[in-house]
C-alpha positions in Angstrom: -112.8 114.2 79.8 -114.2 110.8 80.7 -117.3 111.4 82.8 -116.0 108.6 85.5 -113.6 108.4 88.3 -110.4 106.6 87.9 -109.1 105.0 91.0 -105.2 104.2 90.9 -104.1 101.4 93.4 -100.6 101.2 93.9 -97.5 100.3 96.0 -96.0 103.7 95.5 -93.7 103.4 92.5 -96.4 104.2 89.7 -98.0 107.4 91.2 -97.3 109.2 87.8 -100.1 107.3 86.4 -102.4 109.1 88.8 -101.1 112.6 87.5 -101.4 111.5 84.0 -104.9 110.2 84.2 -106.2 113.9 85.4 -105.8 114.8 81.7 -108.4 112.3 80.9 -110.8 111.5 83.7 -113.4 113.8 85.3 -111.9 112.7 88.8 -108.9 110.8 89.8 -108.4 109.2 93.2 -105.0 107.5 94.5 -104.5 104.7 96.9 -101.4 103.2 98.3 -101.4 101.0 101.4 -100.1 102.7 104.3 -101.5 101.4 107.7 -100.0 98.9 110.1 -99.3 98.3 113.8 -96.7 100.9 113.3 -98.0 103.0 110.5 -95.0 105.0 109.1 -95.3 108.9 107.9 -93.5 107.8 104.8 -96.0 105.4 103.6 -99.0 107.8 104.9 -97.9 111.0 103.2 -97.1 109.3 99.8 -99.5 111.0 97.0 -101.0 113.7 99.5 -101.2 117.5 98.8 -102.0 117.5 95.1 -104.7 119.5 93.6 -105.2 117.6 90.4 -106.2 114.0 92.4 -107.0 113.0 95.8 -105.1 110.8 97.9 -107.7 108.4 99.8 -106.9 106.2 102.9 -109.3 103.3 102.2 -110.7 101.6 99.0 -114.0 100.4 100.8 -116.2 103.2 100.3 -115.8 102.7 96.6 -116.6 99.0 96.0 -120.4 99.6 95.1 -119.6 102.6 93.1 -120.3 101.7 89.2 -119.0 105.0 87.9 -115.5 104.1 89.1 -112.8 102.5 86.8 -110.2 100.7 88.8 -106.6 100.9 87.5 -104.0 98.8 88.9 -100.5 99.3 87.5 -98.4 97.4 90.1 -98.5 93.7 91.5 -100.1 91.9 94.5 -103.7 93.1 93.8 -104.7 90.1 91.6 -107.5 88.9 94.4 -108.9 92.2 94.7 -109.1 92.5 90.9 -111.0 89.1 90.5 -113.3 90.1 93.1 -114.2 93.6 91.6 -114.5 91.8 88.2 -116.9 89.4 89.5 -119.1 92.5 90.8 -119.2 93.7 87.0 -116.7 96.6 87.8 -114.3 97.9 85.2 -110.6 96.9 86.0 -107.6 97.6 84.3 -104.8 95.3 85.6 -103.1 92.0 84.9 -105.3 90.3 87.1 -103.9 86.5 87.9 -101.8 87.3 85.0 -99.2 88.7 87.8 -97.9 85.4 88.2 -96.3 85.2 85.1 -94.0 87.5 86.8 -94.1 86.6 90.4 -94.1 82.8 90.2 -90.9 82.5 88.2 -90.3 78.5 88.6 -94.1 78.1 87.2 -93.4 80.4 84.3 -90.4 78.8 83.3 -92.5 75.4 83.3 -95.1 77.3 81.3 -92.7 78.6 78.6 -91.5 75.2 77.9 -95.3 73.7 77.9 -96.3 76.5 75.0 -93.2 76.1 73.0 -90.9 78.8 74.0 -87.2 77.7 74.2 -85.8 77.7 77.8 -82.2 77.3 79.1 -81.3 74.7 81.6 -82.3 76.0 85.2 -82.8 74.9 88.4 -84.8 75.5 91.5 -83.0 75.3 94.7 -84.4 75.7 98.4 -82.3 77.3 101.1 -78.9 79.2 100.8 -76.9 76.0 101.5 -78.2 74.3 98.5 -77.7 77.4 96.6 -73.8 78.1 97.8 -73.3 74.2 96.7 -74.8 75.0 93.1 -73.0 78.1 92.5 -69.5 76.5 93.8 -70.0 73.9 90.9 -71.6 76.5 87.9 -70.0 79.6 86.9 -71.6 82.5 85.1 -75.3 81.6 86.0 -78.2 84.1 86.9 -79.9 84.0 90.4 -83.6 85.2 90.6 -86.3 84.9 93.3 -90.0 84.7 93.0 -92.1 87.4 94.6 -89.7 88.9 96.9 -88.3 91.6 94.8 -87.1 93.7 98.0 -84.8 90.9 98.9 -82.8 91.2 95.6 -82.9 91.8 92.4 -81.6 89.3 89.4 -77.7 89.1 89.8 -75.1 87.1 88.0 -72.6 84.9 89.7 -69.1 84.7 87.6 -68.0 82.7 90.1 -68.6 81.3 94.0 -65.7 83.5 95.1 -66.7 86.8 93.6 -70.3 86.3 94.6 -69.9 85.1 98.2 -70.2 88.9 99.7 -73.6 88.9 98.1 -74.8 85.6 99.5 -73.7 86.5 102.8 -75.7 89.7 102.7 -78.8 87.9 101.3 -78.6 85.4 104.2 -78.2 87.7 106.7 -81.3 89.5 105.4 -83.3 86.3 105.2 -82.4 85.3 109.1 -84.5 82.3 110.0 -85.9 81.9 106.5 -82.5 81.3 104.9 -82.9 77.7 104.5 -86.5 77.7 103.1 -86.2 80.5 100.7 -86.4 79.5 97.2 -84.0 80.5 94.4 -84.1 80.3 90.5 -80.9 79.6 88.7 -80.5 80.0 85.2 -77.8 79.5 82.5 -77.4 82.8 80.4 -77.8 83.3 76.8 -74.4 84.3 75.5 -73.4 86.6 72.6 -77.3 87.5 72.4 -79.1 90.7 71.5 -82.0 91.8 74.0 -85.3 92.7 72.4 -88.8 93.1 73.9 -92.1 94.6 73.8 -93.5 97.5 75.8 -97.2 98.4 75.8 -100.5 96.8 76.9 -102.6 93.9 76.1 -106.1 93.2 76.3 -107.0 89.5 76.9 -104.1 88.4 74.7 -104.8 91.1 71.7 -101.9 93.4 71.2 -102.4 96.9 69.6 -101.8 97.7 66.1 -99.5 100.4 67.1 -96.4 99.9 69.3 -93.8 101.5 71.2 -90.4 99.7 70.6 -87.3 100.9 72.8 -83.7 100.6 73.9 -82.9 100.8 77.7 -79.5 101.8 79.0 -79.8 100.0 82.6 -80.4 102.6 85.2 -79.8 105.7 83.0 -82.4 106.3 80.1 -84.7 104.9 77.6 -85.1 105.6 73.8 -88.4 104.6 72.2 -90.0 105.0 68.8 -93.4 104.2 67.4 -93.9 101.5 65.0 -96.5 99.3 63.5 -96.9 96.3 65.8 -96.4 94.2 62.6 -92.8 95.5 62.1 -91.5 94.5 65.6 -88.7 92.1 65.5 -90.3 88.8 64.7 -89.1 87.3 68.0 -91.0 89.5 70.1 -94.0 88.8 67.8 -93.5 85.1 68.5 -93.2 85.4 72.0 -96.5 87.6 72.3 -98.6 85.0 70.0 -97.3 82.0 72.4 -98.5 83.9 75.3 -101.8 85.4 74.2 -103.7 82.3 74.7 -102.4 82.2 78.8 -103.3 85.8 79.1 -106.8 85.6 77.7 -107.5 82.9 80.2 -105.9 84.8 83.0 -108.2 87.6 82.5 -104.9 90.1 81.7 -105.9 93.5 80.8 -103.3 95.8 81.4 -99.5 97.0 81.0 -97.5 94.2 79.8 -93.4 94.0 78.9 -91.1 91.5 78.1 -87.0 91.1 77.9 -86.1 88.6 75.4 -82.5 87.5 74.4 -81.9 86.0 70.9 -78.7 84.4 71.0 -76.5 82.8 68.1 -79.3 79.7 67.7 -81.9 82.7 66.7 -84.2 81.6 69.3 -86.2 83.9 71.4 -85.4 83.1 75.1 -87.8 85.2 77.5 -85.9 86.1 80.3 -88.3 88.3 82.1 -92.0 89.0 82.0 -93.4 92.4 83.5 -96.8 92.1 84.2 -97.5 95.3 85.5 -96.4 99.0 84.2 -92.4 98.9 83.3 -90.2 101.5 84.8 -88.8 103.0 82.4 -90.6 102.5 79.2 -94.2 102.6 81.4 -93.4 106.5 81.8 -92.6 106.9 78.2 -96.0 105.3 77.3 -97.7 107.8 79.5 -95.8 110.2 77.4 -96.2 109.2 74.0 -99.8 108.0 74.3 -102.1 111.0 73.3 -105.3 108.8 74.4 -104.2 107.1 77.5 -107.7 107.4 79.0 -109.5 105.9 76.4 -106.8 103.0 76.2 -107.4 102.3 80.0 -111.3 102.9 79.6 -111.3 100.6 76.8 -109.4 98.2 78.0 -111.0 98.0 81.8 -114.2 96.9 79.7 -112.1 94.4 77.8 -112.0 96.3 74.4 -108.8 96.9 72.7 -108.0 100.6 71.9 -105.1 101.5 69.5 -102.3 104.1 70.7 -102.4 107.4 69.1 -98.9 108.6 69.2 -98.2 112.1 70.3 -94.9 111.7 68.5 -92.8 109.3 66.6 -89.9 109.3 69.1 -89.9 109.3 73.1 -87.1 109.6 75.4 -86.5 109.3 79.0 -83.7 110.2 81.3 -83.7 108.9 84.9 -83.1 111.2 87.8 -81.1 109.9 90.9 -80.1 111.6 94.2 -78.0 109.5 96.9 -79.5 112.0 99.4 -82.9 110.5 99.1 -81.6 107.2 100.9 -83.0 107.9 104.3 -84.1 111.8 103.8 -87.2 113.7 102.2 -85.9 115.5 99.2 -87.5 118.7 98.4 -87.8 119.3 94.4 -88.3 122.2 92.5 -89.8 121.4 89.0 -91.2 124.6 86.7 -94.9 124.3 86.3 -95.1 124.5 82.7 -93.7 121.1 82.3 -94.7 119.2 85.4 -96.5 116.7 83.4 -93.4 115.6 81.8 -91.6 114.8 85.1 -92.6 111.3 87.0 -91.5 110.9 90.3 -91.8 108.1 92.4 -93.6 108.2 96.0 -93.8 111.9 96.2 -96.2 114.5 98.1 -96.6 118.1 98.2 -96.8 120.2 101.4 -97.1 123.9 101.8 -96.5 124.2 98.1 -93.1 122.2 98.1 -92.9 119.1 96.5 -90.8 116.1 98.2 -89.6 112.7 97.1 -90.1 110.6 100.1 -87.5 107.6 100.8 -88.7 104.3 100.5 -85.7 102.1 100.0 -82.2 102.6 101.3 -80.4 101.1 98.4 -82.6 103.3 95.8 -81.1 106.5 94.5 -83.7 107.0 91.6 -86.1 109.3 92.3 -87.9 109.6 89.0 -87.7 110.4 85.4 -88.2 112.8 82.4 -89.9 112.2 79.3 -90.4 114.0 76.1 -91.5 113.0 72.9 -91.1 114.5 69.1 -91.1 113.6 65.5 -87.5 113.3 65.4 -85.0 111.8 67.7 -82.9 114.5 68.2 -85.7 116.7 69.0 -87.0 114.3 71.5 -83.7 114.1 73.2 -83.1 118.0 73.1 -86.7 118.6 74.5 -85.9 115.9 77.5 -82.6 117.8 78.4 -84.3 121.2 78.5 -86.6 119.8 81.0 -83.9 118.2 83.1 -81.9 121.2 83.0 -84.6 123.3 84.9 -85.2 120.8 87.7 -83.6 121.5 91.0 -82.9 119.4 93.9 -80.0 118.4 96.2 -77.4 116.1 95.0 -79.5 115.8 91.7 -77.9 113.5 88.8 -79.4 112.9 85.5 -78.5 110.7 82.9 -79.1 113.1 79.7 -75.7 112.1 78.7 -76.5 108.8 77.7 -79.5 109.8 75.5 -77.6 110.3 72.6 -76.1 106.9 72.9 -79.4 105.3 73.4 -81.0 107.2 70.4 -78.2 105.8 68.0 -78.7 102.3 69.5 -82.5 102.7 68.7 -81.9 103.8 65.0 -79.7 100.6 64.6 -82.4 98.4 66.1 
């Protein structure tokens, strides 16, 4: 065990990291922002009730503790990380590198400046200008910076088809509708998607990597490979970004989504400057030395991944009931570490998933690794079949196809 205290600072989605680190650190604390003028129990109870780690209500008591390793799996904590590092504290996190995900327009300009290909794009301000642009251009993608809760990336095949979506966004924006910035970009047609899922320490990448295929909102299938054998497009993008990441003091989880079109160029369409989901949970499963990776990275040292198996698979768990309701869930204790729940808690020996987003049926996922893809999928399904919750839906039926696609990749 690492004789230090790890504090996981989160927004609720990456609570599984706190569970995982209890296998490596002597003590683990978990913090999620919860206080406000009208503090809500859903926020307050997230992460409470577990025996393996302690949910804390404030971070200030730990700022001067030199035995603490600060772990940031999510966004919006850059200034805190910068300040902690200035005090000589050990920090795992993207730091200022979170801007690579949050500031989409600036990242597009950065990509062009470092020699990465960029499809035509435009930044438009306000719903009126967005509507005009979408009336003139079909089959484009719309993204927003920072405000992921407003909308995820979506496609506009035509203005008529996307108009209901635009109406909903405008209604949500209210008085801010004419000042909100949108990024509109052309697609990469007839492309295959590749990417990197792992971590980077000041622009360095480990010699051993996890490479996988995601079936959107269903499952993930990955295999451990030497970094040198990853697709050259993945390594090219990482190489171009490495000096930028070093300058930004980036030491944490890192993922990319790259589309390679007929022109054979690697178009970097998205950067995940945090723990990804899925894929992030698969890293927690497959990295047998996760504690050493994070402890080393928090001190600026790159530690290679030591895999617990050659293949890993992950099935997402969903329940429509959790949209607005606390969802009790039963998980056999013997494989609880393979189940990764979003914003959960435990009260009087009953575990609950707490509703955080009315449109989010995903409650977490199940992971398993083995030395063959068949055994990894079989083990994952075995775990899933023993989990009980009202309205529970799993995606294990997609695992076989994901594994087949992985073998072709």
